[in-house]
N, C-alpha and C positions, 0 to 999 in steps of 0.2 A: 737664790737672792739675790739684789740687782747692786747697780752704779751705788743709790747712798752710801755716800756711808755717816760715821760718830763719830763728830768731835768735842773732848772733852778740853775744857777752856778751865782756867784760875778765875777766880770773884774777888773786884776785888774792894773795900770792904760793904760800899753803894752795892748791888748791884743787882737793885735795878737801875743806873747809873751806862751799866754792863753793856747789860742785853735789851732787849724788849721784843714780844711778838711770843704766837701758841711753840709750843713742841720743843721748850727748855724746861728742862727738872731739874732742882735748882739745889745744890747736895751742902752738906757741912758733916764735917770727919765728928762721928764719937768720939774721939779723940784731941784734941789741940785744936779748933776750930775752923782749919781750914779751909774754902769754901769753892767751889768747882758748879762748871756750869756745861750738863752733858748736853745736848739736839741732837738729829738727821738732823742732814742736807745732802743737795745730793749735789756731784761736783762742783767747784768752779761755783757755787752759793753759797762757800761760806766766807762771811766775814772779818771770819774775830785775826785776823792779821797772825803773826806767826809763834807770835805766843798760843796754839791750838795745834792740839796733837791729834791725829781722826784716824781712822779705819776702818775698816771694811765688811765690815759680816761676813766671817767664814762658818761658822758655826753653829747654829744654834739648835736651846736644846728648850725648851720651851717659853720663844722670844722673853730675851730682858725686858724690853719694853711694856711687856701686853701688859702684864700689870700692876698691881697695885699696892703689894706690898715695901715697907717706911720703909725699908734697909736698899744701901748696895751695900756688897765687900767687893773690892779691885782690887784686878792688878797686873800692876807689870813686867815681859818677860823679853829680858833681854836676851832672848836667841841667837844662836852661831846658825847661823846660815846655816852649815853642814848640817846642824840640829833639829829642822826647820819642819823634815816632811814629818823627823820622828817622835815628834813631840805633840807635831799634831791630831797623829795617830793613836798616842794615850791619850789626851785629850779628848780624841774625840770615840775612843774605843773604853777606855777605861778608869781616868778624873770623875771627868760633868758623872755619866752616871753613877762613880759611885758615893759619889757629895746628892743627887738629887735624890737618891729615896733615903737620904737623911728628911724630919719633919721640918724640920728649916728653909730651906731649900728650896730654891720656889723656880727655879732659874737659870741661865744660863747661859754669856754667848761666848767667844773665844772669838778675836780679829787678830785683821792680818792687813798686809800690803799698809802697814804706820807710816805716816810723817807727817812731819811737825813747819805748819806755813807749808805748801804745798811742795816740800822734795824725805825724800825717804829720811827714814831718822830713825835712831834707836827709842824705847826698846822695840823688838819687832815685832812681840803679840802683847796685843793688852785683854784681859775680859774685865766682863761683867756680869756680878751676880744680883740677883733675888733678892733675898730672905725675909724671913716673916720677920724674926728676930733675934740682936747683936751674939745671943745669950749663947751660940749656936754655931760659930766662931774660936776655935779651942778649945773645942768641948772633948770626950772620951771618942764620943764617938764621930767628931770632924779626923784627931785620929786617929782612928783604928780605918775610916773610908782614905786617908793619907798615904797610914803603910804600908807603904806595895812594891814588891821588888823595881815594879817599870820604876818606879818616882823616887826611889834611894838613885837607879839609873844615872838617870835625867841630874838627879840633885846633887850629883856629883861632877857634875861639870864644872868649870871653869868660873862659867858665865853664869849659872840657876843661886850664885848669892848674890848675884843683884838684883832680882825679886822682892817689884816692892812690892806694896800690898794699901787696904786703909778700910775701916769700917767710916761708914756715912751716912748718915737719915734725909733723907728729902724734906725741904723747908715748909714748901713750900706747897700748901694741901691744893691747888689747883694748878698744881704740873703733874700730880703723884700723876692722871690719869696720862696716857700719854696719847699724844694730837701731831704728828709730820705733816 
């Protein structure tokens, strides 16, 4: 892993006016139409201001930015400080390998050292999954991959219900391949 961070920021109605240059992947929510921009940057070199969320890759399972899959499944986890070591171990040793065994799940990156506008922030972790299609989310196979004692233990913690998730499609074919 490097010092490089990944930034996620909301895009306005006129995405072209919000940012320019290589290395951006523009996304649109499959439901609801919210738009996001995801890009890599070196510390101190993101100009998105206080509205962006950034993190450092903790664990890459087939680098989420190396592929050309058209869908991103993103999750934001509000993990309590005392649970972060266990959460990371679960993600690394059980959760990600089980998901990657599914045919539509292609790549996953888990991020930590999460900051908002340069200051430590909630959520404590976020993840980016690359999917071949959105039909994978919520299928019986997906639910079986998630249905473990370890996950049930984590999901019983007070912070777990705050987990946010969303499925996004890449909206600009020119940015489908990552160009750091």
